[in-house]
NUDO-106852 format. One record per residue (C-alpha): z, x, y; residue number from 1. Coordinates in nm, 3 decimals. Layout:
BEGIN
((Z,X,Y),NUM) ...
REM end
This chain:
BEGIN
((0.033,-0.017,-0.003),1) ((-0.096,0.158,0.331),2) ((0.086,0.080,0.684),3) ((-0.162,0.199,0.978),4) ((-0.291,0.103,1.281),5) ((-0.512,0.314,1.479),6) ((-0.420,0.363,1.831),7) ((-0.498,0.126,2.094),8) ((-0.775,0.184,2.322),9) ((-0.610,0.388,2.647),10) ((-0.683,0.168,2.960),11) ((-0.656,0.373,3.286),12) ((-0.461,0.153,3.534),13) ((-0.268,0.182,3.826),14) ((0.133,0.224,3.774),15) ((0.192,0.244,4.134),16) ((0.010,-0.143,4.231),17) ((0.209,-0.312,3.909),18) ((0.550,-0.165,4.089),19) ((0.459,-0.316,4.427),20) ((0.591,-0.672,4.507),21) ((0.303,-0.859,4.543),22) ((0.357,-0.977,4.987),23) ((0.442,-0.667,5.065),24) ((0.337,-0.505,5.347),25) ((0.512,-0.196,5.401),26) ((0.425,0.020,5.125),27) ((0.635,0.302,5.254),28) ((0.927,0.101,5.242),29) ((0.869,0.094,4.878),30) ((1.059,0.440,4.688),31) ((0.839,0.490,4.418),32) ((0.881,0.791,4.158),33) ((0.563,0.884,4.038),34) ((0.745,1.175,3.798),35) ((0.933,0.887,3.655),36) ((0.640,0.629,3.598),37) ((0.421,0.942,3.407),38) ((0.750,1.035,3.216),39) ((0.725,0.683,3.126),40) ((0.390,0.648,3.063),41) ((0.402,0.989,2.840),42) ((0.677,0.901,2.675),43) ((0.531,0.578,2.520),44) ((0.197,0.745,2.400),45) ((0.457,1.024,2.252),46) ((0.635,0.729,2.077),47) ((0.390,0.577,1.979),48) ((0.153,0.872,1.845),49) ((0.482,0.935,1.627),50) ((0.536,0.625,1.409),51) ((0.056,0.682,1.410),52) ((0.128,0.988,1.210),53) ((-0.023,1.196,1.465),54) ((0.244,1.411,1.546),55) ((0.089,1.712,1.744),56) ((-0.002,1.460,2.026),57) ((0.337,1.330,1.980),58) ((0.483,1.630,2.044),59) ((0.187,1.716,2.337),60) ((0.355,1.405,2.481),61) ((0.676,1.397,2.462),62) ((0.701,1.772,2.620),63) ((0.477,1.624,2.879),64) ((0.713,1.371,2.965),65) ((1.032,1.603,2.987),66) ((0.775,1.792,3.228),67) ((0.853,1.504,3.440),68) ((1.177,1.447,3.400),69) ((1.343,1.726,3.173),70) ((1.720,1.554,3.168),71) ((1.611,1.201,2.965),72) ((1.778,1.195,2.641),73) ((1.630,0.971,2.469),74) ((1.302,1.140,2.540),75) ((1.471,1.462,2.379),76) ((1.566,1.298,2.092),77) ((1.232,1.162,2.024),78) ((1.102,1.493,2.046),79) ((1.335,1.646,1.824),80) ((1.209,1.390,1.559),81) ((0.877,1.476,1.592),82) ((0.934,1.851,1.548),83) ((1.094,1.774,1.272),84) ((0.795,1.589,1.083),85) ((0.571,1.857,1.203),86) ((0.805,2.098,1.000),87) ((0.974,2.282,1.280),88) ((1.316,2.226,1.143),89) ((1.505,2.545,1.421),90) ((1.325,2.302,1.710),91) ((1.442,1.978,1.617),92) ((1.792,2.119,1.585),93) ((1.783,2.288,1.930),94) ((1.691,1.942,2.099),95) ((1.951,1.758,1.880),96) ((2.217,2.052,1.977),97) ((2.102,1.984,2.340),98) ((2.115,1.608,2.359),99) ((2.509,1.681,2.160),100) ((2.606,1.846,2.400),101) ((2.484,1.634,2.692),102) ((2.792,1.334,2.520),103) ((2.530,1.189,2.361),104) ((2.667,1.285,2.008),105) ((2.660,0.952,1.781),106) ((2.670,0.941,1.414),107) ((2.336,0.878,1.403),108) ((2.207,1.205,1.523),109) ((2.528,1.423,1.313),110) ((2.346,1.336,1.054),111) ((2.022,1.429,1.113),112) ((2.163,1.789,1.233),113) ((2.351,1.782,0.925),114) ((2.054,1.716,0.706),115) ((1.911,1.996,0.834),116) ((2.210,2.230,0.798),117) ((2.232,2.184,0.472),118) ((1.884,2.231,0.368),119) ((1.810,2.536,0.554),120) ((2.197,2.650,0.410),121) ((2.332,2.658,0.781),122) ((2.673,2.525,0.645),123) ((2.886,2.638,0.355),124) ((2.796,2.343,0.140),125) ((2.470,2.344,-0.055),126) ((2.240,2.075,-0.233),127) ((2.154,2.061,-0.524),128) ((1.919,1.917,-0.771),129) ((2.131,1.877,-1.100),130) ((2.420,1.643,-1.104),131) ((2.719,1.834,-1.117),132) ((3.058,1.790,-1.273),133) ((3.320,1.688,-1.060),134) ((3.568,1.478,-0.968),135) ((3.505,1.077,-0.992),136) ((3.603,0.839,-0.845),137) ((3.564,0.429,-0.851),138) ((3.368,0.293,-0.599),139) ((3.323,-0.016,-0.737),140) ((3.570,-0.188,-1.051),141) ((3.320,-0.516,-1.100),142) ((3.518,-0.776,-1.331),143) ((3.323,-0.951,-1.579),144) ((3.514,-1.263,-1.450),145) ((3.377,-1.322,-1.082),146) ((3.585,-1.647,-0.972),147) ((3.401,-1.928,-1.210),148) ((3.150,-1.752,-1.339),149) ((3.167,-1.494,-1.630),150) ((2.926,-1.253,-1.604),151) ((3.032,-1.053,-1.932),152) ((3.355,-1.043,-2.155),153) ((3.441,-0.709,-2.372),154) ((3.147,-0.495,-2.258),155) ((3.058,-0.218,-2.515),156) ((2.788,-0.053,-2.363),157) ((2.560,0.013,-2.057),158) ((2.204,0.113,-2.054),159) ((2.062,0.196,-1.730),160) ((1.720,0.144,-1.590),161) ((1.484,0.350,-1.435),162) ((1.479,0.120,-1.106),163) ((1.870,0.107,-1.068),164) ((1.959,-0.212,-1.244),165) ((2.119,-0.166,-1.606),166) ((2.213,-0.387,-1.957),167) ((2.544,-0.471,-2.036),168) ((2.609,-0.589,-2.378),169) ((2.868,-0.864,-2.360),170) ((3.075,-0.817,-2.731),171) ((3.263,-1.127,-2.691),172) ((3.031,-1.367,-2.470),173) ((2.752,-1.279,-2.747),174) ((2.457,-1.194,-2.488),175) ((2.270,-0.882,-2.339),176) ((2.346,-0.891,-1.987),177) ((2.104,-0.779,-1.695),178) ((2.248,-0.621,-1.336),179) ((2.105,-0.514,-1.072),180) ((2.241,-0.250,-0.838),181) ((2.519,-0.457,-0.682),182) ((2.631,-0.574,-1.004),183) ((2.511,-0.876,-0.950),184) ((2.330,-1.097,-1.216),185) ((1.964,-1.123,-1.243),186) ((1.926,-1.192,-1.584),187) ((2.121,-1.318,-1.924),188) ((1.946,-1.286,-2.282),189) ((2.146,-1.550,-2.541),190) ((1.926,-1.458,-2.852),191) ((1.783,-1.752,-2.856),192) ((1.814,-2.068,-3.119),193) ((2.021,-1.809,-3.340),194) ((2.181,-1.631,-3.089),195) ((2.350,-1.276,-3.093),196) ((2.634,-1.239,-3.318),197) ((2.902,-0.956,-3.081),198) ((2.593,-0.770,-2.948),199) ((2.711,-0.356,-2.942),200) ((2.445,-0.157,-2.789),201) ((2.121,-0.271,-2.631),202) ((1.826,0.035,-2.596),203) ((1.524,-0.041,-2.382),204) ((1.184,0.056,-2.565),205) ((0.890,0.200,-2.349),206) ((0.691,-0.127,-2.373),207) ((0.994,-0.298,-2.258),208) ((1.113,-0.520,-2.567),209) ((1.489,-0.462,-2.655),210) ((1.684,-0.337,-2.964),211) ((2.042,-0.477,-2.990),212) ((2.266,-0.349,-3.253),213) ((2.449,-0.722,-3.341),214) ((2.786,-0.615,-3.508),215) ((2.914,-0.929,-3.694),216) ((2.560,-1.002,-3.850),217) ((2.518,-0.641,-3.958),218) ((2.132,-0.599,-3.835),219) ((1.950,-0.502,-3.471),220) ((1.762,-0.769,-3.363),221) ((1.439,-0.760,-3.156),222) ((1.398,-0.920,-2.785),223) ((0.993,-0.879,-2.620),224) ((1.025,-0.809,-2.304),225) ((0.972,-1.172,-2.220),226) ((1.368,-1.240,-2.336),227) ((1.240,-1.382,-2.675),228) ((1.422,-1.263,-2.961),229) ((1.142,-1.211,-3.216),230) ((1.266,-1.076,-3.481),231) ((1.535,-0.822,-3.664),232) ((1.604,-0.566,-3.929),233) ((1.914,-0.468,-4.147),234) ((2.131,-0.702,-4.360),235) ((2.528,-0.667,-4.493),236) ((2.551,-0.422,-4.770),237) ((2.572,-0.069,-4.841),238) ((2.196,-0.048,-4.994),239) ((1.915,0.132,-4.805),240) ((1.874,-0.039,-4.483),241) ((2.155,-0.230,-4.528),242) ((2.410,-0.202,-4.296),243) ((2.770,-0.283,-4.205),244) ((2.880,-0.303,-3.832),245) ((2.563,-0.125,-3.684),246) ((2.736,0.018,-3.331),247) ((2.505,0.235,-3.096),248) ((2.148,0.306,-3.078),249) ((1.965,0.600,-2.974),250) ((1.556,0.640,-2.988),251) ((1.351,0.990,-3.034),252) ((1.069,0.842,-2.818),253) ((0.824,0.912,-3.117),254) ((0.894,0.577,-3.269),255) ((1.190,0.613,-3.425),256) ((1.542,0.429,-3.406),257) ((1.854,0.571,-3.475),258) ((2.160,0.340,-3.552),259) ((2.529,0.453,-3.629),260) ((2.649,0.278,-3.925),261) ((3.025,0.271,-3.895),262) ((3.085,0.078,-4.208),263) ((2.884,0.279,-4.388),264) ((2.982,0.577,-4.257),265) ((2.618,0.730,-4.149),266) ((2.342,0.670,-3.953),267) ((2.033,0.534,-4.011),268) ((1.669,0.557,-3.917),269) ((1.390,0.271,-3.880),270) ((1.035,0.290,-3.777),271) ((1.084,0.054,-3.430),272) ((0.972,-0.237,-3.616),273) ((1.211,-0.206,-3.863),274) ((1.069,-0.008,-4.165),275) ((1.335,0.176,-4.315),276) ((1.357,0.563,-4.349),277) ((1.597,0.741,-4.439),278) ((1.976,0.739,-4.442),279) ((2.203,1.056,-4.313),280) ((2.564,1.147,-4.302),281) ((2.862,1.101,-4.576),282) ((2.522,1.211,-4.768),283) ((2.612,1.569,-4.689),284) ((2.815,1.788,-4.780),285) ((2.895,1.993,-4.516),286) ((2.962,1.738,-4.311),287) ((3.241,1.558,-4.535),288) ((3.404,1.212,-4.447),289) ((3.182,1.080,-4.095),290) ((3.264,0.780,-3.825),291) ((2.997,0.786,-3.626),292) ((2.952,0.632,-3.315),293) ((2.732,0.711,-3.055),294) ((2.417,0.899,-3.052),295) ((2.174,1.129,-2.787),296) ((1.817,1.231,-2.922),297) ((1.734,1.495,-2.784),298) ((1.523,1.885,-2.811),299) ((1.483,1.779,-3.192),300) ((1.824,1.774,-3.240),301) ((2.020,1.447,-3.282),302) ((2.389,1.474,-3.194),303) ((2.636,1.182,-3.333),304) ((3.005,1.127,-3.175),305) ((3.274,1.137,-3.479),306) ((3.507,0.928,-3.402),307) ((3.786,1.016,-3.634),308) ((3.758,1.342,-3.664),309) ((3.748,1.449,-3.252),310) ((3.391,1.627,-3.330),311) ((2.972,1.593,-3.243),312) ((2.758,1.617,-3.534),313) ((2.435,1.764,-3.493),314) ((2.139,1.688,-3.703),315) ((1.825,1.755,-3.698),316) ((1.549,1.450,-3.708),317) ((1.516,1.487,-4.061),318) ((1.898,1.467,-4.079),319) ((1.974,1.806,-4.183),320) ((2.270,1.912,-4.072),321) ((2.269,2.208,-3.843),322) ((2.697,2.248,-3.691),323) ((2.943,2.077,-3.517),324) ((3.086,2.054,-3.158),325) ((3.438,2.054,-3.107),326) ((3.652,2.113,-2.817),327) ((3.981,2.088,-2.677),328) ((3.933,1.792,-2.461),329) ((3.820,1.556,-2.749),330) ((4.051,1.341,-2.849),331) ((3.876,1.063,-3.022),332) ((3.505,1.016,-2.863),333) ((3.292,0.721,-2.895),334) ((2.947,0.709,-2.655),335) ((2.744,0.949,-2.624),336) ((2.420,0.979,-2.381),337) ((2.231,1.234,-2.217),338) ((2.427,1.360,-1.929),339) ((2.111,1.625,-1.819),340) ((1.930,1.900,-2.032),341) ((2.150,2.030,-2.215),342) ((2.430,1.823,-2.174),343) ((2.638,1.570,-2.305),344) ((2.805,1.219,-2.096),345) ((3.099,1.168,-2.346),346) ((3.296,0.848,-2.367),347) ((3.677,0.924,-2.495),348) ((3.922,0.652,-2.483),349) ((4.007,0.644,-2.078),350) ((3.859,0.978,-2.019),351) ((3.502,1.030,-1.921),352) ((3.347,1.417,-1.955),353) ((3.065,1.683,-1.981),354) ((3.009,1.911,-2.353),355) ((2.755,2.163,-2.273),356) ((2.611,2.200,-2.605),357) ((2.473,2.518,-2.631),358) ((2.820,2.697,-2.512),359) ((3.035,2.415,-2.614),360) ((3.160,2.412,-2.237),361) ((3.354,2.081,-2.104),362) ((3.454,1.955,-1.793),363) ((3.607,1.586,-1.698),364) ((3.466,1.406,-1.523),365) ((3.762,1.141,-1.431),366) ((4.070,1.039,-1.628),367) ((4.120,0.621,-1.627),368) ((4.478,0.507,-1.629),369) ((4.631,0.476,-1.978),370) ((4.558,0.102,-2.019),371) ((4.140,0.187,-2.026),372) ((3.901,0.217,-2.273),373) ((3.558,0.315,-2.237),374) ((3.284,0.278,-2.489),375) ((2.989,0.382,-2.344),376) ((2.894,0.591,-1.987),377) ((2.601,0.661,-1.796),378) ((2.444,0.822,-1.530),379) ((2.216,0.491,-1.371),380) ((1.864,0.603,-1.163),381) ((2.087,0.640,-0.834),382) ((2.295,0.898,-0.995),383) ((2.631,0.627,-0.994),384) ((2.817,0.687,-1.335),385) ((2.859,0.341,-1.494),386) ((3.123,0.314,-1.741),387) ((3.184,-0.034,-2.030),388) ((3.548,-0.037,-1.986),389) ((3.639,-0.285,-2.278),390) ((4.014,-0.295,-2.234),391) ((3.994,-0.460,-1.897),392) ((3.664,-0.703,-1.940),393) ((3.484,-0.455,-1.635),394) ((3.177,-0.219,-1.582),395) ((3.306,0.058,-1.326),396) ((3.074,0.259,-1.084),397) ((3.220,0.601,-1.022),398) ((3.059,0.877,-0.826),399) ((3.130,1.250,-0.747),400) ((3.410,1.247,-0.408),401) ((3.177,1.427,-0.182),402) ((2.881,1.186,-0.242),403) ((3.105,0.871,-0.217),404) ((3.271,0.989,0.120),405) ((2.901,1.081,0.323),406) ((2.729,0.806,0.247),407) ((2.339,0.715,0.268),408) ((2.068,0.896,0.409),409) ((1.870,0.650,0.585),410) ((1.533,0.713,0.801),411) ((1.349,0.499,0.976),412) ((0.958,0.673,0.919),413) ((0.763,0.408,1.107),414) ((0.745,0.099,1.356),415) ((0.441,-0.099,1.330),416) ((0.465,-0.389,1.623),417) ((0.028,-0.447,1.687),418) ((0.196,-0.853,1.582),419) ((0.528,-0.838,1.782),420) ((0.673,-1.027,1.772),421) ((0.667,-0.980,1.405),422) ((0.808,-0.635,1.285),423) ((0.737,-0.437,1.008),424) ((0.982,-0.093,0.984),425) ((0.916,0.178,0.684),426) ((1.286,0.294,0.596),427) ((1.317,0.556,0.352),428) ((1.673,0.552,0.197),429) ((1.779,0.912,0.002),430) ((2.125,0.983,-0.154),431) ((2.304,1.277,0.072),432) ((2.091,1.534,-0.200),433) ((1.767,1.345,-0.084),434) ((1.755,1.177,-0.420),435) ((1.608,0.825,-0.389),436) ((1.771,0.515,-0.380),437) ((1.647,0.240,-0.593),438) ((1.688,-0.104,-0.659),439) ((1.777,-0.180,-0.296),440) ((1.688,-0.584,-0.104),441) ((1.711,-0.810,0.165),442) ((2.078,-0.789,0.124),443) ((2.205,-0.394,0.104),444) ((2.002,-0.431,0.467),445) ((2.143,-0.488,0.848),446) ((1.871,-0.461,1.095),447) ((1.944,-0.483,1.484),448) ((1.747,-0.412,1.844),449) ((1.946,-0.279,2.098),450) ((2.260,-0.437,1.884),451) ((2.124,-0.760,1.843),452) ((2.048,-0.939,1.533),453) ((1.667,-1.025,1.452),454) ((1.544,-1.274,1.276),455) ((1.593,-1.346,0.870),456) ((1.501,-0.935,0.677),457) ((1.207,-0.953,0.419),458) ((1.192,-0.643,0.223),459) ((0.811,-0.647,0.248),460) ((0.764,-0.368,0.014),461) ((0.970,-0.181,-0.269),462) ((0.828,0.160,-0.395),463) ((1.061,0.172,-0.701),464) ((0.878,-0.188,-0.776),465) ((0.541,-0.075,-0.700),466) ((0.366,0.230,-0.937),467) ((0.060,0.322,-0.657),468) ((-0.044,0.687,-0.490),469) ((-0.182,0.831,-0.223),470) ((-0.350,1.157,-0.330),471) ((-0.507,1.409,-0.103),472) ((-0.747,1.661,-0.327),473) ((-0.694,2.025,-0.167),474) ((-1.012,2.215,-0.246),475) ((-0.863,2.605,-0.175),476) ((-1.239,2.800,-0.183),477) ((-1.061,3.167,-0.178),478) ((-1.090,3.279,-0.532),479) ((-1.317,3.019,-0.675),480) ((-1.658,3.211,-0.650),481) ((-1.778,3.197,-1.011),482) ((-2.035,2.891,-1.087),483) ((-1.733,2.869,-1.369),484) ((-1.472,2.824,-1.108),485) ((-1.685,2.580,-0.892),486) ((-1.743,2.351,-1.184),487) ((-1.358,2.372,-1.300),488) ((-1.246,2.259,-0.929),489) ((-1.537,1.963,-0.951),490) ((-1.360,1.874,-1.276),491) ((-1.026,1.838,-1.166),492) ((-1.101,1.655,-0.843),493) ((-1.324,1.391,-1.069),494) ((-1.037,1.408,-1.350),495) ((-0.822,1.311,-1.045),496) ((-1.019,0.990,-0.939),497) ((-1.074,0.875,-1.291),498) ((-0.653,0.853,-1.302),499) ((-0.649,0.675,-1.009),500) ((-0.534,0.277,-1.114),501) ((-0.636,-0.022,-0.871),502) ((-0.424,0.003,-0.578),503) ((-0.414,0.425,-0.568),504) ((-0.636,0.621,-0.288),505) ((-0.749,0.939,-0.303),506) ((-0.919,1.172,-0.038),507) ((-1.115,1.505,-0.053),508) ((-0.986,1.770,0.156),509) ((-1.148,2.125,0.219),510) ((-0.925,2.394,0.314),511) ((-1.145,2.636,0.483),512) ((-1.159,2.798,0.848),513) ((-1.206,2.442,1.006),514) ((-1.037,2.183,0.746),515) ((-1.256,1.883,0.673),516) ((-1.230,1.519,0.522),517) ((-1.513,1.582,0.263),518) ((-1.476,1.203,0.126),519) ((-1.306,0.855,0.165),520) ((-1.012,0.674,-0.038),521) ((-1.219,0.454,-0.224),522) ((-1.517,0.694,-0.326),523) ((-1.615,0.693,-0.670),524) ((-1.648,1.000,-0.900),525) ((-2.052,1.139,-0.786),526) ((-1.915,1.096,-0.389),527) ((-1.621,1.306,-0.524),528) ((-1.751,1.573,-0.711),529) ((-2.021,1.594,-0.375),530) ((-1.718,1.620,-0.192),531) ((-1.577,1.903,-0.406),532) ((-1.914,2.105,-0.419),533) ((-1.902,2.031,-0.043),534) ((-1.634,2.211,0.042),535) ((-1.708,2.498,-0.207),536) ((-2.062,2.513,0.015),537) ((-1.915,2.809,0.216),538) ((-2.175,3.084,0.404),539) ((-2.013,3.454,0.325),540) ((-1.641,3.564,0.152),541) ((-1.479,3.242,0.193),542) ((-1.135,3.188,0.360),543) ((-0.905,2.934,0.319),544) ((-0.698,2.777,0.549),545) ((-0.415,2.642,0.379),546) ((-0.128,2.570,0.661),547) ((-0.440,2.353,0.825),548) ((-0.545,2.202,0.530),549) ((-0.187,2.066,0.412),550) ((-0.167,1.978,0.772),551) ((-0.516,1.779,0.752),552) ((-0.406,1.648,0.419),553) ((-0.066,1.534,0.463),554) ((-0.216,1.340,0.790),555) ((-0.463,1.123,0.576),556) ((-0.152,1.008,0.373),557) ((0.073,0.900,0.689),558) ((0.154,0.534,0.687),559) ((0.130,0.545,0.311),560) ((0.395,0.344,0.140),561) ((0.307,0.477,-0.206),562) ((0.417,0.826,-0.356),563) ((0.194,1.096,-0.142),564) ((0.093,1.344,-0.291),565) ((-0.121,1.698,-0.231),566) ((-0.334,1.847,-0.555),567) ((-0.412,2.181,-0.432),568) ((-0.714,2.307,-0.641),569) ((-0.719,2.700,-0.631),570) ((-0.848,2.987,-0.791),571) ((-0.475,3.138,-0.747),572) ((-0.568,3.410,-0.520),573) ((-0.505,3.262,-0.142),574) ((-0.648,3.411,0.128),575) ((-0.466,3.664,0.365),576) ((-0.531,3.390,0.637),577) ((-0.311,3.096,0.435),578) ((-0.097,3.051,0.652),579) ((-0.118,3.239,0.941),580) ((-0.094,2.982,1.190),581) ((0.212,2.812,0.995),582) ((0.446,2.982,0.821),583) ((0.529,2.925,0.420),584) ((0.883,2.785,0.491),585) ((0.746,2.559,0.805),586) ((0.500,2.416,0.602),587) ((0.674,2.348,0.299),588) ((0.930,2.173,0.563),589) ((0.666,1.983,0.686),590) ((0.552,1.866,0.325),591) ((0.951,1.757,0.222),592) ((1.021,1.586,0.579),593) ((0.696,1.348,0.526),594) ((0.790,1.294,0.197),595) ((0.486,1.460,0.035),596) ((0.493,1.612,-0.312),597) ((0.222,1.938,-0.395),598) ((0.113,2.010,-0.679),599) ((-0.142,2.295,-0.800),600) ((-0.440,2.327,-1.047),601) ((-0.587,2.656,-1.086),602) ((-0.921,2.665,-1.242),603) ((-0.892,3.017,-1.363),604) ((-0.655,3.032,-1.682),605) ((-0.297,3.270,-1.616),606) ((-0.363,3.146,-1.275),607) ((-0.153,3.182,-1.032),608) ((0.033,3.174,-0.649),609) ((0.348,3.292,-0.546),610) ((0.321,3.069,-0.240),611) ((0.182,2.727,-0.409),612) ((0.461,2.795,-0.650),613) ((0.684,2.786,-0.380),614) ((0.573,2.464,-0.165),615) ((0.537,2.302,-0.522),616) ((0.949,2.362,-0.646),617) ((1.030,2.327,-0.281),618) ((0.886,1.931,-0.233),619) ((0.902,1.842,-0.625),620) ((0.558,1.920,-0.731),621) ((0.404,2.084,-1.066),622) ((0.146,2.319,-1.156),623) ((-0.159,2.315,-1.432),624) ((-0.505,2.442,-1.539),625) ((-0.787,2.266,-1.503),626) ((-0.849,2.358,-1.841),627) ((-0.611,2.185,-2.061),628) ((-0.727,1.910,-2.273),629) ((-0.536,1.665,-2.134),630) ((-0.731,1.747,-1.777),631) ((-0.474,1.700,-1.488),632) ((-0.409,1.316,-1.567),633) ((-0.069,1.347,-1.655),634) ((-0.024,1.542,-1.303),635) ((-0.150,1.192,-1.113),636) ((0.052,0.997,-1.330),637) ((0.393,1.223,-1.309),638) ((0.327,1.124,-0.894),639) ((0.242,0.738,-0.986),640) ((0.600,0.710,-1.186),641) ((0.814,0.927,-0.924),642) ((1.176,0.783,-0.773),643) ((1.059,0.603,-0.468),644) ((1.351,0.570,-0.201),645) ((1.097,0.359,0.053),646) ((1.154,0.006,0.185),647) ((0.891,-0.215,0.415),648) ((1.095,-0.381,0.612),649) ((0.941,-0.698,0.833),650) ((1.136,-0.953,1.082),651) ((1.106,-1.116,1.416),652) ((1.219,-0.933,1.653),653) ((1.405,-1.122,1.948),654) ((1.307,-0.935,2.282),655) ((0.995,-0.938,2.493),656) ((0.779,-0.634,2.469),657) ((0.730,-0.671,2.866),658) ((0.385,-0.612,2.714),659) ((0.444,-0.320,2.565),660) ((0.563,-0.113,2.834),661) ((0.911,-0.227,2.747),662) ((1.073,0.019,2.463),663) ((1.303,-0.157,2.194),664) ((1.547,0.025,2.023),665) ((1.571,-0.035,1.662),666) ((1.867,0.043,1.426),667) ((1.877,-0.002,1.048),668) ((2.169,-0.016,0.817),669) ((2.177,-0.007,0.430),670) ((2.421,-0.025,0.198),671) ((2.489,0.033,-0.146),672) ((2.837,-0.063,-0.291),673) ((3.082,0.140,-0.070),674) ((2.807,0.382,0.051),675) ((2.642,0.383,0.375),676) ((2.376,0.512,0.626),677) ((2.218,0.432,0.915),678) ((1.924,0.547,1.188),679) ((1.811,0.485,1.501),680) ((1.455,0.454,1.622),681) ((1.266,0.255,1.846),682) ((0.942,0.116,1.968),683) ((0.705,0.017,2.194),684) ((0.515,-0.350,2.143),685) ((0.155,-0.380,2.224),686) ((0.007,-0.284,2.523),687) ((-0.143,-0.635,2.720),688) ((-0.308,-0.662,3.023),689) 
REM end
C-alpha cells in the first residue's frame, strides 16, 4: 500500500497583500515583518517536503527559514527530524539539544535524543538484538474470569502467533481461546459438536490449522483454519500410536508432530495427518524411567522435560537418546519453549528460567509467589513473556524491568492532509530496542491536534496484517564487466520481479555516476531485464556511486506502507567513489531511520563486500548469490514476511486549515499493556486561494 502525494504547484502570491486590511489607506502604518513572512513560507515548504519524502528539499527550506528567523524553536525541531531521516544523526542531535537548552525540553524530545544516543553508543547503555535474560516483572495479571465473562479457566499452555496474538488452552472450560496482544478475546474454539475433552496444548501448523492435545480423550484433535474440528488421531491405550493423557505438542517443521504421552512415559511421533511413526523414551535403557512433559524440536534435536527426575532429555529426530541436561536450578520442569537459538525457556513450578543447551548455563527470569504454578510459558511477537498459571487461572504478561519502564518508541513518519479535514498519519511503533510492536488496534492509539481530541480514529492499515513489499533493485556497475556477470545481474533482477505478489511494487535503479530510475513499479519481466541492461551499459570503466544510488532508491520507497527493501546487485567490488558524498555510517543511518532493509545479491561466487555486508547487518538485511538454486525469491519472501510496526491512522481534523497556511500540531500516543509512547509532529492542509 502506498501513501504519497506530489508536491502542490507553487503559486506566486503577495504575502504582503494578504496581510493588508481591505480598507487600509495608510500602508506605512502597517508593521509588516517580511522576514517573518518568508520564514513562515519556507517552514511550510520544509514540513510539506519532509512528509513527501523529499528530505534534501526539506533541509534546504528549513535552513532558509532559519536564515530569516534563527531563534524559532519549532523550525529547529523540524530540521532535527529532517537531519534524522537524512542519516545525519549528529546534526539532528545538535538541533534538538539546542531546542532543549532553550527551555523547550519535552518528554518527546528527550525520547528522540535518547534513541540516537543509544543507537550511536553515546550512553553507558546498549541496544541488543537478542532477548537477554534478566529480571522479569509482571505487567498484567490477566484473570480468566472477567466480571460475568469467563475467558478461560485452568490454563495449561500459551502459544504465541506471529501477529502478537496468542492461543490459550483452557483445561477446565474445554476450549481453546485466541486473545489479542491486549488480552482481549478474539475467538473461542470449542471443538464443535463433539467438543474438546480437557485440552492441554495447542499447536498452530504452517497452513493455519491447529492441533489440540485432549488430555481427557487420549487423542490429538485436528482443527481447520476456519475453526472446525476435522478429525483426530490417537486413542486410549498402551499400544503403538495409543495415548494415555497426552500433554505437550511440538513440530519439527518437516511434517512431523511429537506428543508427550505422560501416562505411557514416552514421546510418540506422528505425521501431521495423524499417521503413527514410532515412540521413544521409555524403551531406551539409557533413558530409564521417564515422565515426559514439554517438548522443543530445534536444530535436529528433540528436547523433552522429564518432570519427575528434574532434567531435560535430549534425543535426535529418530528417537535416539543423546544425553541429558541437569542444572542446580531444576526442580520440576514442565513446559518448554524455544527462547532463542541455543536456549530453552523452562516453566518449573513458580519459576521461569532459561537453559543454554550447549554449556548447560542457567538464568532465572522470574520467581513468582509460591502459590503459582506455571505449566507453559513463551515469548510472544512483542517480546513479552507469557505464562499460563493453572493454580490462579490467569495468564501473566511479563517484561524485562528495563524495557517495561522505558516504554514504546512512537514515530509519526508522515502525514497526508490533501483531503483535509480527513487526515492520514503513517505511524511506526517499536519497542526500546527498535523491534516492531505488532497487533495494535484503535484502542491502542490516541490522537490529538494541538491537545484537542480529534474525530473517531481508524486503523486503515496495519503492517503486521499485510504481506506487501516495496523493493528497489539497485544495480551497482562496479565489478560487473563480463558477459556472465551481466547475465547474472539480469537474472537476479528478473527473479526479484517474478517473486513479487499482486500488492508488491519494484523499481530498478542504476548506481552509476548519475543514478537513474530505470523502471517503474509495475514493469513486467522483459522491461525489468531491459532496465538492468541499461543500468550496465556504461562507457569506459564502470564507476558505482552506491551512496547516491541508495538515496535515490530510498526516495522511491518513501510513502510506501509495506515492508521496504533495497536489493543491491553487485559484483562484490564497490568502486573507490562508492561512499564519496555520504559516509558508510550516514548511509546506514539513512536506511535504518527510513525503515529500509538492504540486502545484497552477488553476481560472482564467493564474492563479498565489507561495506555492503555492514549495511545489510545494520539494517536487518541479508546476502545471497545470484547462482543459488532457488534464486533470490527467498530473499524477497523474507522481506515480505518481516515483522512490521507500521500503522496508518485516519481521522477527521477538528481544526480549520486556514486555506493551507495554518500549522496544525499533531500528537500520537500508543499504548500496550503498561507501556506507552508518544510523538509530536504537525502538518499543513492543502494550499487554497
